[in-house]
C-alpha angles and dihedrals in degrees: 000000000000117000117237123250114287091037136082134213110224093198123039110244092015126132099222119095125193124204116243111257124236109288093031135083140184117209099179137054116268123000133143099243141026119244118252115236114250121260117339094334124127139182127254094223144014123273095033108181104185137053088235088068089069106097138167112278126238111294092033135078138199113246122229130249138318091031092052090058091058094045106023097184098039120139118187126207113256109260120248109273095030137090121218118195122201113294093017111167132179087218088069089064124124091037124233118240091227100044130061105212131156125250134160110288129199121247121230110276094032135086139200131176123250089236093056107021097179096050096097128199128191119235121222091224123032091217090062092063115041092182127220118105118027113265094031118140135172119270114304093359124126143160133060112334087002084279102158141035123250118261114290091026131095132203118245134139093011095300140077114259124198116250115246123229090258092052092047091055124078093243099085089044128049101353097053097056090043090055101039097033097075090049091054091045091051092050090050092050093051094039094054096052095105111119120239099269127136093235087062099033092051095044123126090245092059091046089055090048089052089058090050086053089059091054089058093046092049094049093046092050091050089051090057092046090051089061094058124105094268131136097217124179111265093245093055094040094054093044092050090048090054094046092046093049088106086079091062095076111203093354089110086069089059099233089175087067096046116113092012093303099316092142098048095102117105096240093052093047094047095048090047094050093045094049096047096098089049091049090051089051089051089053091053090048093052094048090046091050092050092048091047092052096045095047090048098049099032106034096169139082113019089350096057116136093260096049126106090246091057090049090049089055090070114107094229090057092052092048092050094048094049095047090045087064092043092049094048091053096035095122091053092045091051088049089056091048093054097038095102091058098047106099136162127209130248126210090248092063096257126111136215136205115264092220091049113022091182090065116079118219111250090018123129092263090051094046091051089061096041095098091051091050094049091047090051091055092047093050104034099036113017096032097042094045092048092049094050091045090054090050091051090051091051096043099086093054098039102037093107089062106097092204091054092050093049094045095052099029093120090061097054107024094088100048135070114258094248092055097035089142095063091103087077089058089053092051091048090053091055091049093049092050090053097047090057087083091047098049098039136041094183113094095217093051090047093053093045091052091052091046093053090047091053091047093053092046093048091050090051091051092048096046097043097031085214102180121092093217124059091216091055091048092052092044093051090051091047093050092047092048092049091050089048091053090048092051091050090054091044091062085074090058096042122117103236129194136189089271090056091051091054091051092047091051091053092046092051090050091048093049088052097048102038097065092047092050092046094048092046091049091050092051092050092048095051093043088052090050091053089067093051129074112260090224095124092052092048093048089051091051092050091047091051091048092052090047091051090049091051093048091047090055090048091052092050092046095054092075132230096284095052091042091055091046092051093048090049090055092054122088120245090255091053092049091050091050092048092050091047092052093047092050090050092049092048092047096049094039097051098031093235121109132193108257112256093009106089143333111257119235094206091125085083093062112144116241130199114299094018121141096252091051092050091048090049090052091048092048094048098035095102094049091045091058091048090047093054092044090055091044090054090052091050091048090056091048104100095179114034092184091057091048091051091048089052090057103036102027106191094336122112094206142002139186120275091247093052090045091055091049090051091056091080096164093055126084117235098263092049094046090051090050093050091047091052090047093052097043093092093161092049089224100115093258124114117204127207091236092052094053091047092049092050092052093048091046091050092051091048095048092054093223099318121132114292111277107235092204089071091055091047091052090046092051093048090050091049091049089051093055114107117228089254093055092047090051090054 
């Protein structure tokens, strides 16, 4: 008998019938085999009996007309970000209310429009896009990738919140900042009046303000990290968004709600954010102009010339106050400057702005703001960095100018005097953290870039010990280490791609090879040095020892008053370092160390005939000969007063050149040596008392090296002379 449809008869004329397997069908009676479905299609059940029963399998979908007419049995792979059940067809979208048919559906965290359901976009936050039917967004969200809130709503904490009546009015924005802004500016102008003196710079108040500065830096850095391509837990994501809200500028005033939502458009929001530093500068300029006018036309009462308001009316004070604010929020300002170039990728090959996911990069809306974005980078990054670099270059030559110090106090007040330029390193760190989102779209590469930047910055801080205050130094290291730990953990939440895997493989290989190469190079270098004479090293040690001796004499000669004044002008860190170095020198020089402080290295003391001693003799041989020649002359001088009178005559002092000419019996090298010996003030002037003291000291020392204590006593005596005594 003939088998029914949906079944096959393995043997012709047989009585046994087999059901067609999944993926096959039989449309006619009888037949030995079932027909295989075309392409990748399959059947939903056994014993399929019509070609229409062949459908696209799970993970694929049937495209709509007219493409289906050209390729009738085509099944396309389900796009990234969508789920396609068996027998999913675009023709089933939009769904009928009476039929339950399958069509491609969107996964949570992705979005597609109802007009083009398979054109998939990625959402920055999974909670913004619940998935399901194309075009579905979370409550009160709208736009491409559910990237913005509906009118009269604002985005905060991962959801759209309804604007209050106060926020919808124009009081909170822009009236409130216009009213309170000048008051804050005035307080900043008056607060930052302290001159650049160590007793103010090293005060407890400034140390506390330095710690406040780290709060701002920490929050701003977290705000940048929050923008990276990371899938953070909701608890961490919301907390980081709250802590990094300092990067949002005036967004806490809800400008998108002001005027019943009149500023909610992307262009208005972007221009407002970008121009905020300039608007703050305009506020400082207006307050400065008012103070300048009032103190000029009404110079009495609280505006008298000696008042704080009169001092605040100086241009250098206004410049310092404004740039103090700019410098404190530099990371956030740089984030604003680079916002237009921070994009993230969609599965469909397009990309959107991170600050406005509903705006596609390179779209017409994006292009309209391109000039504003480029100008922001030129002003806030290139211009500011160039200006501060110029100031650092001019600082050594213009530091004695009080106006210069007051104008650029913000740039130098945090750093030690020998690394006064370290503010540029801090600015560069902020810029490098921001460009991670410009250079890379991959979350792992972004977080690695930030991690390397923090490592380099932390190493620079540790090596240079750049901060004036020890508390600030420790806090900067603590903040950097905490951010480094956070970035290490964030690698686990990063969205990696094949490109990231290639980079990670190369980095792991580099981190394996670099230490081996460095260690091998060091071994080769030191082995090579073992076969060379260590003359250069010894000469350097002798030179350093002579320099320390000279500086020690200079310190002793400056007198107690000047020594106290100099120590008072040093920061606490500098005083600690100076004391540490002096203790080490005293310990190694005398062979006695303070118990529990350090282990002495006196076992390396140089004995007679050692290499350092021979080098010292060779280095000082020329001066030794001159010294003994001069000592011989002094020994033959029976009456020092007569010898001095023969050189000076009735003069109390003369120039070094005239003094050398007056030493007629001395050859040129010896006269130069004696002039240098007698020039105790190192100002090119030889005094009568100095020459007399040197001769007497030479006679007393019986040819030994000149005793510096005699010169110190002579200088103190000369300093104690009144002008009348010196005239006599």
